[in-house]
mmCIF file as Biopython writes it, N, C-alpha, C and O atoms, coordinates in Angstrom:
data_model
#
loop_
_atom_site.group_PDB
_atom_site.id
_atom_site.type_symbol
_atom_site.label_atom_id
_atom_site.label_alt_id
_atom_site.label_comp_id
_atom_site.label_asym_id
_atom_site.label_entity_id
_atom_site.label_seq_id
_atom_site.pdbx_PDB_ins_code
_atom_site.Cartn_x
_atom_site.Cartn_y
_atom_site.Cartn_z
_atom_site.occupancy
_atom_site.B_iso_or_equiv
_atom_site.auth_seq_id
_atom_site.auth_asym_id
_atom_site.pdbx_PDB_model_num
ATOM 1   N N  . MET A ? 1  ? 10.876  -19.218 -0.880  1.0 0.0 1  A 1 
ATOM 2   C CA . MET A ? 1  ? 12.070  -19.041 -0.464  1.0 0.0 1  A 1 
ATOM 3   C C  . MET A ? 1  ? 12.855  -19.878 -1.537  1.0 0.0 1  A 1 
ATOM 4   O O  . MET A ? 1  ? 12.485  -21.016 -1.823  1.0 0.0 1  A 1 
ATOM 5   N N  . CYS A ? 2  ? 13.886  -19.323 -2.092  1.0 0.0 2  A 1 
ATOM 6   C CA . CYS A ? 2  ? 14.689  -20.075 -3.259  1.0 0.0 2  A 1 
ATOM 7   C C  . CYS A ? 2  ? 16.149  -20.647 -2.575  1.0 0.0 2  A 1 
ATOM 8   O O  . CYS A ? 2  ? 16.953  -19.915 -1.999  1.0 0.0 2  A 1 
ATOM 9   N N  . LYS A ? 3  ? 16.274  -21.797 -2.726  1.0 0.0 3  A 1 
ATOM 10  C CA . LYS A ? 3  ? 17.565  -22.341 -2.264  1.0 0.0 3  A 1 
ATOM 11  C C  . LYS A ? 3  ? 18.143  -23.189 -3.444  1.0 0.0 3  A 1 
ATOM 12  O O  . LYS A ? 3  ? 17.569  -24.074 -4.079  1.0 0.0 3  A 1 
ATOM 13  N N  . ILE A ? 4  ? 19.508  -22.673 -3.597  1.0 0.0 4  A 1 
ATOM 14  C CA . ILE A ? 4  ? 20.220  -23.186 -4.844  1.0 0.0 4  A 1 
ATOM 15  C C  . ILE A ? 4  ? 21.516  -23.722 -4.201  1.0 0.0 4  A 1 
ATOM 16  O O  . ILE A ? 4  ? 22.136  -23.087 -3.348  1.0 0.0 4  A 1 
ATOM 17  N N  . THR A ? 5  ? 21.880  -24.919 -4.660  1.0 0.0 5  A 1 
ATOM 18  C CA . THR A ? 5  ? 23.162  -25.503 -4.146  1.0 0.0 5  A 1 
ATOM 19  C C  . THR A ? 5  ? 24.196  -25.579 -5.297  1.0 0.0 5  A 1 
ATOM 20  O O  . THR A ? 5  ? 23.935  -26.432 -6.145  1.0 0.0 5  A 1 
ATOM 21  N N  . LEU A ? 6  ? 25.177  -24.942 -5.465  1.0 0.0 6  A 1 
ATOM 22  C CA . LEU A ? 6  ? 26.083  -25.018 -6.442  1.0 0.0 6  A 1 
ATOM 23  C C  . LEU A ? 6  ? 27.085  -26.202 -6.308  1.0 0.0 6  A 1 
ATOM 24  O O  . LEU A ? 6  ? 27.651  -26.362 -5.227  1.0 0.0 6  A 1 
ATOM 25  N N  . ASN A ? 7  ? 27.292  -26.898 -7.177  1.0 0.0 7  A 1 
ATOM 26  C CA . ASN A ? 7  ? 28.279  -28.118 -7.212  1.0 0.0 7  A 1 
ATOM 27  C C  . ASN A ? 7  ? 29.420  -27.668 -8.189  1.0 0.0 7  A 1 
ATOM 28  O O  . ASN A ? 7  ? 29.288  -27.964 -9.376  1.0 0.0 7  A 1 
ATOM 29  N N  . VAL A ? 8  ? 30.437  -27.032 -7.817  1.0 0.0 8  A 1 
ATOM 30  C CA . VAL A ? 8  ? 31.419  -26.589 -8.686  1.0 0.0 8  A 1 
ATOM 31  C C  . VAL A ? 8  ? 32.745  -27.577 -8.419  1.0 0.0 8  A 1 
ATOM 32  O O  . VAL A ? 8  ? 33.395  -27.534 -7.374  1.0 0.0 8  A 1 
ATOM 33  N N  . PRO A ? 9  ? 33.013  -28.402 -9.448  1.0 0.0 9  A 1 
ATOM 34  C CA . PRO A ? 9  ? 34.292  -29.485 -9.314  1.0 0.0 9  A 1 
ATOM 35  C C  . PRO A ? 9  ? 35.400  -28.704 -9.129  1.0 0.0 9  A 1 
ATOM 36  O O  . PRO A ? 9  ? 36.215  -29.135 -8.313  1.0 0.0 9  A 1 
ATOM 37  N N  . GLY A ? 10 ? 35.665  -27.567 -9.727  1.0 0.0 10 A 1 
ATOM 38  C CA . GLY A ? 10 ? 36.991  -27.049 -9.732  1.0 0.0 10 A 1 
ATOM 39  C C  . GLY A ? 10 ? 36.860  -25.480 -9.716  1.0 0.0 10 A 1 
ATOM 40  O O  . GLY A ? 10 ? 35.859  -24.893 -10.127 1.0 0.0 10 A 1 
ATOM 41  N N  . ARG A ? 11 ? 38.080  -24.805 -9.151  1.0 0.0 11 A 1 
ATOM 42  C CA . ARG A ? 11 ? 37.990  -23.339 -8.978  1.0 0.0 11 A 1 
ATOM 43  C C  . ARG A ? 11 ? 37.810  -22.663 -10.237 1.0 0.0 11 A 1 
ATOM 44  O O  . ARG A ? 11 ? 37.294  -21.546 -10.209 1.0 0.0 11 A 1 
ATOM 45  N N  . ASP A ? 12 ? 38.171  -23.191 -11.389 1.0 0.0 12 A 1 
ATOM 46  C CA . ASP A ? 12 ? 38.073  -22.427 -12.712 1.0 0.0 12 A 1 
ATOM 47  C C  . ASP A ? 12 ? 36.946  -22.852 -13.520 1.0 0.0 12 A 1 
ATOM 48  O O  . ASP A ? 12 ? 36.921  -22.559 -14.716 1.0 0.0 12 A 1 
ATOM 49  N N  . SER A ? 13 ? 35.958  -23.554 -12.947 1.0 0.0 13 A 1 
ATOM 50  C CA . SER A ? 13 ? 34.786  -23.952 -13.485 1.0 0.0 13 A 1 
ATOM 51  C C  . SER A ? 13 ? 33.829  -22.815 -13.863 1.0 0.0 13 A 1 
ATOM 52  O O  . SER A ? 13 ? 33.725  -21.896 -13.049 1.0 0.0 13 A 1 
ATOM 53  N N  . ASN A ? 14 ? 33.154  -22.766 -14.941 1.0 0.0 14 A 1 
ATOM 54  C CA . ASN A ? 14 ? 32.051  -21.825 -15.073 1.0 0.0 14 A 1 
ATOM 55  C C  . ASN A ? 14 ? 30.698  -22.260 -14.445 1.0 0.0 14 A 1 
ATOM 56  O O  . ASN A ? 14 ? 30.632  -23.436 -14.088 1.0 0.0 14 A 1 
ATOM 57  N N  . LEU A ? 15 ? 29.789  -21.597 -14.292 1.0 0.0 15 A 1 
ATOM 58  C CA . LEU A ? 15 ? 28.494  -21.763 -13.599 1.0 0.0 15 A 1 
ATOM 59  C C  . LEU A ? 15 ? 27.777  -22.441 -14.738 1.0 0.0 15 A 1 
ATOM 60  O O  . LEU A ? 15 ? 28.044  -22.103 -15.892 1.0 0.0 15 A 1 
ATOM 61  N N  . ASP A ? 16 ? 27.003  -23.252 -14.520 1.0 0.0 16 A 1 
ATOM 62  C CA . ASP A ? 16 ? 25.928  -23.992 -15.615 1.0 0.0 16 A 1 
ATOM 63  C C  . ASP A ? 16 ? 24.821  -22.860 -15.868 1.0 0.0 16 A 1 
ATOM 64  O O  . ASP A ? 16 ? 24.338  -22.185 -14.958 1.0 0.0 16 A 1 
ATOM 65  N N  . LEU A ? 17 ? 24.522  -22.753 -17.067 1.0 0.0 17 A 1 
ATOM 66  C CA . LEU A ? 17 ? 23.307  -21.678 -17.273 1.0 0.0 17 A 1 
ATOM 67  C C  . LEU A ? 17 ? 22.052  -21.934 -16.749 1.0 0.0 17 A 1 
ATOM 68  O O  . LEU A ? 17 ? 21.299  -20.984 -16.534 1.0 0.0 17 A 1 
ATOM 69  N N  . PRO A ? 18 ? 21.611  -23.395 -16.442 1.0 0.0 18 A 1 
ATOM 70  C CA . PRO A ? 18 ? 20.411  -23.326 -15.564 1.0 0.0 18 A 1 
ATOM 71  C C  . PRO A ? 18 ? 20.473  -22.722 -14.162 1.0 0.0 18 A 1 
ATOM 72  O O  . PRO A ? 18 ? 19.456  -22.234 -13.669 1.0 0.0 18 A 1 
ATOM 73  N N  . VAL A ? 19 ? 21.656  -22.739 -13.494 1.0 0.0 19 A 1 
ATOM 74  C CA . VAL A ? 19 ? 21.830  -22.215 -12.258 1.0 0.0 19 A 1 
ATOM 75  C C  . VAL A ? 19 ? 21.539  -20.716 -12.368 1.0 0.0 19 A 1 
ATOM 76  O O  . VAL A ? 19 ? 20.766  -20.163 -11.586 1.0 0.0 19 A 1 
ATOM 77  N N  . ILE A ? 20 ? 22.196  -20.045 -13.388 1.0 0.0 20 A 1 
ATOM 78  C CA . ILE A ? 20 ? 22.037  -18.599 -13.627 1.0 0.0 20 A 1 
ATOM 79  C C  . ILE A ? 20 ? 20.679  -18.280 -13.812 1.0 0.0 20 A 1 
ATOM 80  O O  . ILE A ? 20 ? 20.168  -17.283 -13.303 1.0 0.0 20 A 1 
ATOM 81  N N  . GLY A ? 21 ? 19.992  -19.193 -14.614 1.0 0.0 21 A 1 
ATOM 82  C CA . GLY A ? 21 ? 18.520  -18.954 -14.832 1.0 0.0 21 A 1 
ATOM 83  C C  . GLY A ? 21 ? 17.671  -19.047 -13.651 1.0 0.0 21 A 1 
ATOM 84  O O  . GLY A ? 21 ? 16.738  -18.261 -13.481 1.0 0.0 21 A 1 
ATOM 85  N N  . ASN A ? 22 ? 17.981  -20.053 -12.762 1.0 0.0 22 A 1 
ATOM 86  C CA . ASN A ? 22 ? 17.368  -20.104 -11.557 1.0 0.0 22 A 1 
ATOM 87  C C  . ASN A ? 22 ? 17.467  -18.861 -10.586 1.0 0.0 22 A 1 
ATOM 88  O O  . ASN A ? 22 ? 16.520  -18.362 -9.979  1.0 0.0 22 A 1 
ATOM 89  N N  . LEU A ? 23 ? 18.751  -18.462 -10.550 1.0 0.0 23 A 1 
ATOM 90  C CA . LEU A ? 23 ? 19.140  -17.240 -9.830  1.0 0.0 23 A 1 
ATOM 91  C C  . LEU A ? 23 ? 18.117  -15.965 -10.390 1.0 0.0 23 A 1 
ATOM 92  O O  . LEU A ? 23 ? 17.404  -15.260 -9.675  1.0 0.0 23 A 1 
ATOM 93  N N  . VAL A ? 24 ? 18.237  -15.902 -11.614 1.0 0.0 24 A 1 
ATOM 94  C CA . VAL A ? 24 ? 17.314  -14.736 -12.254 1.0 0.0 24 A 1 
ATOM 95  C C  . VAL A ? 24 ? 15.889  -14.790 -11.971 1.0 0.0 24 A 1 
ATOM 96  O O  . VAL A ? 24 ? 15.234  -13.756 -11.845 1.0 0.0 24 A 1 
ATOM 97  N N  . TYR A ? 25 ? 15.360  -15.998 -11.862 1.0 0.0 25 A 1 
ATOM 98  C CA . TYR A ? 25 ? 14.115  -16.318 -11.689 1.0 0.0 25 A 1 
ATOM 99  C C  . TYR A ? 25 ? 13.756  -16.054 -10.257 1.0 0.0 25 A 1 
ATOM 100 O O  . TYR A ? 25 ? 12.692  -15.477 -10.028 1.0 0.0 25 A 1 
ATOM 101 N N  . CYS A ? 26 ? 14.511  -16.405 -9.304  1.0 0.0 26 A 1 
ATOM 102 C CA . CYS A ? 26 ? 14.339  -16.223 -7.925  1.0 0.0 26 A 1 
ATOM 103 C C  . CYS A ? 26 ? 14.385  -14.581 -7.435  1.0 0.0 26 A 1 
ATOM 104 O O  . CYS A ? 26 ? 13.727  -14.143 -6.492  1.0 0.0 26 A 1 
ATOM 105 N N  . GLU A ? 27 ? 15.244  -13.832 -8.229  1.0 0.0 27 A 1 
ATOM 106 C CA . GLU A ? 27 ? 15.341  -12.479 -8.104  1.0 0.0 27 A 1 
ATOM 107 C C  . GLU A ? 27 ? 14.230  -11.924 -8.547  1.0 0.0 27 A 1 
ATOM 108 O O  . GLU A ? 27 ? 13.678  -11.082 -7.839  1.0 0.0 27 A 1 
ATOM 109 N N  . THR A ? 28 ? 13.716  -12.268 -9.733  1.0 0.0 28 A 1 
ATOM 110 C CA . THR A ? 28 ? 12.467  -11.567 -10.416 1.0 0.0 28 A 1 
ATOM 111 C C  . THR A ? 28 ? 11.368  -11.964 -9.591  1.0 0.0 28 A 1 
ATOM 112 O O  . THR A ? 28 ? 10.460  -11.149 -9.431  1.0 0.0 28 A 1 
ATOM 113 N N  . SER A ? 29 ? 11.301  -13.152 -9.009  1.0 0.0 29 A 1 
ATOM 114 C CA . SER A ? 29 ? 10.153  -13.352 -8.085  1.0 0.0 29 A 1 
ATOM 115 C C  . SER A ? 29 ? 10.017  -12.671 -6.929  1.0 0.0 29 A 1 
ATOM 116 O O  . SER A ? 29 ? 8.921   -12.356 -6.466  1.0 0.0 29 A 1 
ATOM 117 N N  . ALA A ? 30 ? 11.135  -12.405 -6.393  1.0 0.0 30 A 1 
ATOM 118 C CA . ALA A ? 30 ? 11.197  -11.574 -5.083  1.0 0.0 30 A 1 
ATOM 119 C C  . ALA A ? 30 ? 10.793  -10.089 -5.461  1.0 0.0 30 A 1 
ATOM 120 O O  . ALA A ? 30 ? 10.098  -9.426  -4.691  1.0 0.0 30 A 1 
ATOM 121 N N  . LEU A ? 31 ? 11.221  -9.617  -6.592  1.0 0.0 31 A 1 
ATOM 122 C CA . LEU A ? 31 ? 11.013  -8.223  -6.998  1.0 0.0 31 A 1 
ATOM 123 C C  . LEU A ? 31 ? 9.437   -8.162  -7.316  1.0 0.0 31 A 1 
ATOM 124 O O  . LEU A ? 31 ? 8.739   -7.217  -6.948  1.0 0.0 31 A 1 
ATOM 125 N N  . ASP A ? 32 ? 8.985   -9.178  -7.980  1.0 0.0 32 A 1 
ATOM 126 C CA . ASP A ? 32 ? 7.419   -9.033  -8.236  1.0 0.0 32 A 1 
ATOM 127 C C  . ASP A ? 32 ? 6.769   -9.145  -7.050  1.0 0.0 32 A 1 
ATOM 128 O O  . ASP A ? 32 ? 5.784   -8.411  -6.978  1.0 0.0 32 A 1 
ATOM 129 N N  . ARG A ? 33 ? 7.004   -9.872  -6.013  1.0 0.0 33 A 1 
ATOM 130 C CA . ARG A ? 33 ? 6.302   -9.782  -4.619  1.0 0.0 33 A 1 
ATOM 131 C C  . ARG A ? 33 ? 6.515   -8.535  -3.994  1.0 0.0 33 A 1 
ATOM 132 O O  . ARG A ? 33 ? 5.612   -8.047  -3.313  1.0 0.0 33 A 1 
ATOM 133 N N  . ALA A ? 34 ? 7.562   -7.976  -4.134  1.0 0.0 34 A 1 
ATOM 134 C CA . ALA A ? 34 ? 7.786   -6.531  -3.521  1.0 0.0 34 A 1 
ATOM 135 C C  . ALA A ? 34 ? 7.190   -5.526  -4.256  1.0 0.0 34 A 1 
ATOM 136 O O  . ALA A ? 34 ? 6.771   -4.579  -3.591  1.0 0.0 34 A 1 
ATOM 137 N N  . ALA A ? 35 ? 7.019   -5.476  -5.638  1.0 0.0 35 A 1 
ATOM 138 C CA . ALA A ? 35 ? 6.139   -4.558  -6.369  1.0 0.0 35 A 1 
ATOM 139 C C  . ALA A ? 35 ? 4.654   -4.826  -5.927  1.0 0.0 35 A 1 
ATOM 140 O O  . ALA A ? 35 ? 3.898   -3.891  -5.663  1.0 0.0 35 A 1 
ATOM 141 N N  . THR A ? 36 ? 4.327   -5.947  -5.868  1.0 0.0 36 A 1 
ATOM 142 C CA . THR A ? 36 ? 2.852   -6.246  -5.570  1.0 0.0 36 A 1 
ATOM 143 C C  . THR A ? 36 ? 2.606   -5.667  -4.154  1.0 0.0 36 A 1 
ATOM 144 O O  . THR A ? 36 ? 1.658   -4.895  -4.008  1.0 0.0 36 A 1 
ATOM 145 N N  . GLU A ? 37 ? 3.356   -5.971  -3.154  1.0 0.0 37 A 1 
ATOM 146 C CA . GLU A ? 37 ? 3.088   -5.336  -1.895  1.0 0.0 37 A 1 
ATOM 147 C C  . GLU A ? 37 ? 3.048   -3.934  -1.781  1.0 0.0 37 A 1 
ATOM 148 O O  . GLU A ? 37 ? 2.169   -3.328  -1.169  1.0 0.0 37 A 1 
ATOM 149 N N  . PHE A ? 38 ? 4.194   -3.311  -2.490  1.0 0.0 38 A 1 
ATOM 150 C CA . PHE A ? 38 ? 4.189   -1.948  -2.516  1.0 0.0 38 A 1 
ATOM 151 C C  . PHE A ? 38 ? 2.953   -1.214  -3.107  1.0 0.0 38 A 1 
ATOM 152 O O  . PHE A ? 38 ? 2.508   -0.185  -2.599  1.0 0.0 38 A 1 
ATOM 153 N N  . LYS A ? 39 ? 2.380   -1.853  -4.301  1.0 0.0 39 A 1 
ATOM 154 C CA . LYS A ? 39 ? 1.277   -1.502  -4.862  1.0 0.0 39 A 1 
ATOM 155 C C  . LYS A ? 39 ? 0.084   -1.415  -3.976  1.0 0.0 39 A 1 
ATOM 156 O O  . LYS A ? 39 ? -0.706  -0.471  -3.965  1.0 0.0 39 A 1 
ATOM 157 N N  . ARG A ? 40 ? 0.021   -2.499  -3.225  1.0 0.0 40 A 1 
ATOM 158 C CA . ARG A ? 40 ? -1.127  -2.661  -2.115  1.0 0.0 40 A 1 
ATOM 159 C C  . ARG A ? 40 ? -1.113  -1.647  -1.179  1.0 0.0 40 A 1 
ATOM 160 O O  . ARG A ? 40 ? -2.108  -0.975  -0.907  1.0 0.0 40 A 1 
ATOM 161 N N  . MET A ? 41 ? 0.125   -1.489  -0.605  1.0 0.0 41 A 1 
ATOM 162 C CA . MET A ? 41 ? 0.313   -0.459  0.587   1.0 0.0 41 A 1 
ATOM 163 C C  . MET A ? 41 ? 0.015   1.018   -0.004  1.0 0.0 41 A 1 
ATOM 164 O O  . MET A ? 41 ? -0.555  1.855   0.697   1.0 0.0 41 A 1 
ATOM 165 N N  . LEU A ? 42 ? 0.450   1.310   -1.396  1.0 0.0 42 A 1 
ATOM 166 C CA . LEU A ? 42 ? 0.238   2.583   -1.885  1.0 0.0 42 A 1 
ATOM 167 C C  . LEU A ? 42 ? -1.320  2.818   -2.142  1.0 0.0 42 A 1 
ATOM 168 O O  . LEU A ? 42 ? -1.854  3.877   -1.814  1.0 0.0 42 A 1 
ATOM 169 N N  . ASN A ? 43 ? -2.008  1.794   -2.734  1.0 0.0 43 A 1 
ATOM 170 C CA . ASN A ? 43 ? -3.551  1.984   -2.803  1.0 0.0 43 A 1 
ATOM 171 C C  . ASN A ? 43 ? -4.080  2.138   -1.628  1.0 0.0 43 A 1 
ATOM 172 O O  . ASN A ? 43 ? -5.062  2.880   -1.620  1.0 0.0 43 A 1 
ATOM 173 N N  . LYS A ? 44 ? -3.724  1.627   -0.488  1.0 0.0 44 A 1 
ATOM 174 C CA . LYS A ? 44 ? -4.231  1.867   0.943   1.0 0.0 44 A 1 
ATOM 175 C C  . LYS A ? 44 ? -4.039  3.164   1.326   1.0 0.0 44 A 1 
ATOM 176 O O  . LYS A ? 44 ? -4.939  3.784   1.894   1.0 0.0 44 A 1 
ATOM 177 N N  . GLU A ? 45 ? -2.927  3.671   1.073   1.0 0.0 45 A 1 
ATOM 178 C CA . GLU A ? 45 ? -2.621  5.027   1.565   1.0 0.0 45 A 1 
ATOM 179 C C  . GLU A ? 45 ? -3.390  5.991   0.711   1.0 0.0 45 A 1 
ATOM 180 O O  . GLU A ? 45 ? -3.985  6.958   1.187   1.0 0.0 45 A 1 
ATOM 181 N N  . LEU A ? 46 ? -3.357  5.694   -0.576  1.0 0.0 46 A 1 
ATOM 182 C CA . LEU A ? 46 ? -3.908  6.802   -1.498  1.0 0.0 46 A 1 
ATOM 183 C C  . LEU A ? 46 ? -5.535  6.855   -1.206  1.0 0.0 46 A 1 
ATOM 184 O O  . LEU A ? 46 ? -6.148  7.914   -1.338  1.0 0.0 46 A 1 
ATOM 185 N N  . SER A ? 47 ? -6.125  5.746   -0.837  1.0 0.0 47 A 1 
ATOM 186 C CA . SER A ? 47 ? -7.553  5.752   -0.578  1.0 0.0 47 A 1 
ATOM 187 C C  . SER A ? 47 ? -7.816  6.510   0.770   1.0 0.0 47 A 1 
ATOM 188 O O  . SER A ? 47 ? -8.935  7.020   0.834   1.0 0.0 47 A 1 
ATOM 189 N N  . HIS A ? 48 ? -7.074  6.666   1.762   1.0 0.0 48 A 1 
ATOM 190 C CA . HIS A ? 48 ? -7.298  7.379   2.886   1.0 0.0 48 A 1 
ATOM 191 C C  . HIS A ? 48 ? -6.901  8.930   2.361   1.0 0.0 48 A 1 
ATOM 192 O O  . HIS A ? 48 ? -7.552  9.874   2.809   1.0 0.0 48 A 1 
ATOM 193 N N  . PHE A ? 49 ? -6.053  9.111   1.610   1.0 0.0 49 A 1 
ATOM 194 C CA . PHE A ? 49 ? -5.591  10.512  1.160   1.0 0.0 49 A 1 
ATOM 195 C C  . PHE A ? 49 ? -6.705  10.985  0.389   1.0 0.0 49 A 1 
ATOM 196 O O  . PHE A ? 49 ? -7.030  12.148  0.626   1.0 0.0 49 A 1 
ATOM 197 N N  . SER A ? 50 ? -7.429  10.308  -0.555  1.0 0.0 50 A 1 
ATOM 198 C CA . SER A ? 50 ? -8.270  10.652  -1.230  1.0 0.0 50 A 1 
ATOM 199 C C  . SER A ? 50 ? -9.662  11.136  -0.646  1.0 0.0 50 A 1 
ATOM 200 O O  . SER A ? 50 ? -10.414 11.939  -1.198  1.0 0.0 50 A 1 
ATOM 201 N N  . GLU A ? 51 ? -9.900  10.415  0.743   1.0 0.0 51 A 1 
ATOM 202 C CA . GLU A ? 51 ? -11.000 10.692  1.458   1.0 0.0 51 A 1 
ATOM 203 C C  . GLU A ? 51 ? -10.694 12.002  2.227   1.0 0.0 51 A 1 
ATOM 204 O O  . GLU A ? 51 ? -11.735 12.526  2.624   1.0 0.0 51 A 1 
ATOM 205 N N  . SER A ? 52 ? -9.718  12.596  2.511   1.0 0.0 52 A 1 
ATOM 206 C CA . SER A ? 52 ? -9.380  13.793  3.282   1.0 0.0 52 A 1 
ATOM 207 C C  . SER A ? 52 ? -9.789  14.967  2.508   1.0 0.0 52 A 1 
ATOM 208 O O  . SER A ? 52 ? -10.389 15.783  3.208   1.0 0.0 52 A 1 
ATOM 209 N N  . SER A ? 53 ? -9.655  15.302  1.299   1.0 0.0 53 A 1 
ATOM 210 C CA . SER A ? 53 ? -10.277 16.408  0.737   1.0 0.0 53 A 1 
ATOM 211 C C  . SER A ? 53 ? -10.321 16.213  -0.852  1.0 0.0 53 A 1 
ATOM 212 O O  . SER A ? 53 ? -9.899  15.224  -1.451  1.0 0.0 53 A 1 
ATOM 213 N N  . LYS A ? 54 ? -10.871 17.266  -1.377  1.0 0.0 54 A 1 
ATOM 214 C CA . LYS A ? 54 ? -11.092 17.248  -2.840  1.0 0.0 54 A 1 
ATOM 215 C C  . LYS A ? 54 ? -9.781  17.291  -3.625  1.0 0.0 54 A 1 
ATOM 216 O O  . LYS A ? 54 ? -9.624  16.682  -4.684  1.0 0.0 54 A 1 
ATOM 217 N N  . SER A ? 55 ? -8.881  18.025  -3.058  1.0 0.0 55 A 1 
ATOM 218 C CA . SER A ? 55 ? -7.629  18.061  -3.600  1.0 0.0 55 A 1 
ATOM 219 C C  . SER A ? 55 ? -6.859  16.821  -3.481  1.0 0.0 55 A 1 
ATOM 220 O O  . SER A ? 55 ? -6.140  16.444  -4.406  1.0 0.0 55 A 1 
ATOM 221 N N  . GLY A ? 56 ? -6.987  16.112  -2.287  1.0 0.0 56 A 1 
ATOM 222 C CA . GLY A ? 56 ? -6.357  14.910  -1.976  1.0 0.0 56 A 1 
ATOM 223 C C  . GLY A ? 56 ? -6.901  13.727  -2.916  1.0 0.0 56 A 1 
ATOM 224 O O  . GLY A ? 56 ? -6.153  12.788  -3.185  1.0 0.0 56 A 1 
ATOM 225 N N  . ASN A ? 57 ? -8.010  13.774  -3.335  1.0 0.0 57 A 1 
ATOM 226 C CA . ASN A ? 57 ? -8.838  12.916  -4.074  1.0 0.0 57 A 1 
ATOM 227 C C  . ASN A ? 57 ? -8.307  13.374  -5.706  1.0 0.0 57 A 1 
ATOM 228 O O  . ASN A ? 57 ? -8.228  12.440  -6.505  1.0 0.0 57 A 1 
ATOM 229 N N  . GLN A ? 58 ? -8.055  14.355  -6.059  1.0 0.0 58 A 1 
ATOM 230 C CA . GLN A ? 58 ? -7.598  14.636  -7.370  1.0 0.0 58 A 1 
ATOM 231 C C  . GLN A ? 58 ? -6.178  14.192  -7.426  1.0 0.0 58 A 1 
ATOM 232 O O  . GLN A ? 58 ? -5.860  13.636  -8.477  1.0 0.0 58 A 1 
ATOM 233 N N  . ILE A ? 59 ? -5.192  14.331  -6.448  1.0 0.0 59 A 1 
ATOM 234 C CA . ILE A ? 59 ? -3.923  13.959  -6.364  1.0 0.0 59 A 1 
ATOM 235 C C  . ILE A ? 59 ? -3.849  12.431  -6.353  1.0 0.0 59 A 1 
ATOM 236 O O  . ILE A ? 59 ? -2.981  11.872  -7.024  1.0 0.0 59 A 1 
ATOM 237 N N  . SER A ? 60 ? -4.681  11.764  -5.655  1.0 0.0 60 A 1 
ATOM 238 C CA . SER A ? 60 ? -4.761  10.257  -5.536  1.0 0.0 60 A 1 
ATOM 239 C C  . SER A ? 60 ? -5.160  9.563   -6.939  1.0 0.0 60 A 1 
ATOM 240 O O  . SER A ? 60 ? -4.690  8.511   -7.371  1.0 0.0 60 A 1 
ATOM 241 N N  . GLU A ? 61 ? -6.100  10.358  -7.534  1.0 0.0 61 A 1 
ATOM 242 C CA . GLU A ? 61 ? -6.486  9.909   -9.033  1.0 0.0 61 A 1 
ATOM 243 C C  . GLU A ? 61 ? -5.454  10.013  -9.867  1.0 0.0 61 A 1 
ATOM 244 O O  . GLU A ? 61 ? -5.253  9.048   -10.604 1.0 0.0 61 A 1 
ATOM 245 N N  . TYR A ? 62 ? -4.642  11.073  -9.953  1.0 0.0 62 A 1 
ATOM 246 C CA . TYR A ? 62 ? -3.520  11.343  -10.747 1.0 0.0 62 A 1 
ATOM 247 C C  . TYR A ? 62 ? -2.351  10.269  -10.442 1.0 0.0 62 A 1 
ATOM 248 O O  . TYR A ? 62 ? -1.742  9.721   -11.361 1.0 0.0 62 A 1 
ATOM 249 N N  . ILE A ? 63 ? -2.132  10.056  -9.310  1.0 0.0 63 A 1 
ATOM 250 C CA . ILE A ? 63 ? -1.119  8.906   -8.958  1.0 0.0 63 A 1 
ATOM 251 C C  . ILE A ? 63 ? -1.548  7.653   -9.397  1.0 0.0 63 A 1 
ATOM 252 O O  . ILE A ? 63 ? -0.726  6.897   -9.916  1.0 0.0 63 A 1 
ATOM 253 N N  . CYS A ? 64 ? -2.735  7.316   -9.265  1.0 0.0 64 A 1 
ATOM 254 C CA . CYS A ? 64 ? -3.158  5.970   -9.617  1.0 0.0 64 A 1 
ATOM 255 C C  . CYS A ? 64 ? -3.191  5.825   -11.132 1.0 0.0 64 A 1 
ATOM 256 O O  . CYS A ? 64 ? -2.781  4.784   -11.647 1.0 0.0 64 A 1 
ATOM 257 N N  . SER A ? 65 ? -3.666  6.838   -11.872 1.0 0.0 65 A 1 
ATOM 258 C CA . SER A ? 65 ? -3.589  6.637   -13.387 1.0 0.0 65 A 1 
ATOM 259 C C  . SER A ? 65 ? -2.419  6.710   -13.926 1.0 0.0 65 A 1 
ATOM 260 O O  . SER A ? 65 ? -2.155  6.128   -14.978 1.0 0.0 65 A 1 
ATOM 261 N N  . THR A ? 66 ? -1.594  7.417   -13.286 1.0 0.0 66 A 1 
ATOM 262 C CA . THR A ? 66 ? -0.059  7.562   -13.869 1.0 0.0 66 A 1 
ATOM 263 C C  . THR A ? 66 ? 0.808   6.345   -13.612 1.0 0.0 66 A 1 
ATOM 264 O O  . THR A ? 66 ? 1.489   5.809   -14.486 1.0 0.0 66 A 1 
ATOM 265 N N  . PHE A ? 67 ? 0.729   5.921   -12.275 1.0 0.0 67 A 1 
ATOM 266 C CA . PHE A ? 67 ? 1.726   5.058   -11.807 1.0 0.0 67 A 1 
ATOM 267 C C  . PHE A ? 67 ? 1.191   3.573   -11.629 1.0 0.0 67 A 1 
ATOM 268 O O  . PHE A ? 67 ? 1.998   2.644   -11.666 1.0 0.0 67 A 1 
ATOM 269 N N  . LEU A ? 68 ? -0.226  3.331   -11.428 1.0 0.0 68 A 1 
ATOM 270 C CA . LEU A ? 68 ? -0.621  2.208   -11.027 1.0 0.0 68 A 1 
ATOM 271 C C  . LEU A ? 68 ? -1.409  1.400   -12.202 1.0 0.0 68 A 1 
ATOM 272 O O  . LEU A ? 68 ? -1.866  0.278   -11.981 1.0 0.0 68 A 1 
#
């Protein structure tokens, strides 16, 4: 979990670049975790789907080779 405290002395102050960099890093990290979890879940579902029939296996292989 990312926790960032902003210390802005005045209303018209600009944000420091390191703070913006930290925000981008935290967002990117969260997106990476979400993408990894999605891929894990998709692999699990595709493995079940591929076991159901020959066409299910072909579709599963196509999705894996195209998107994963």
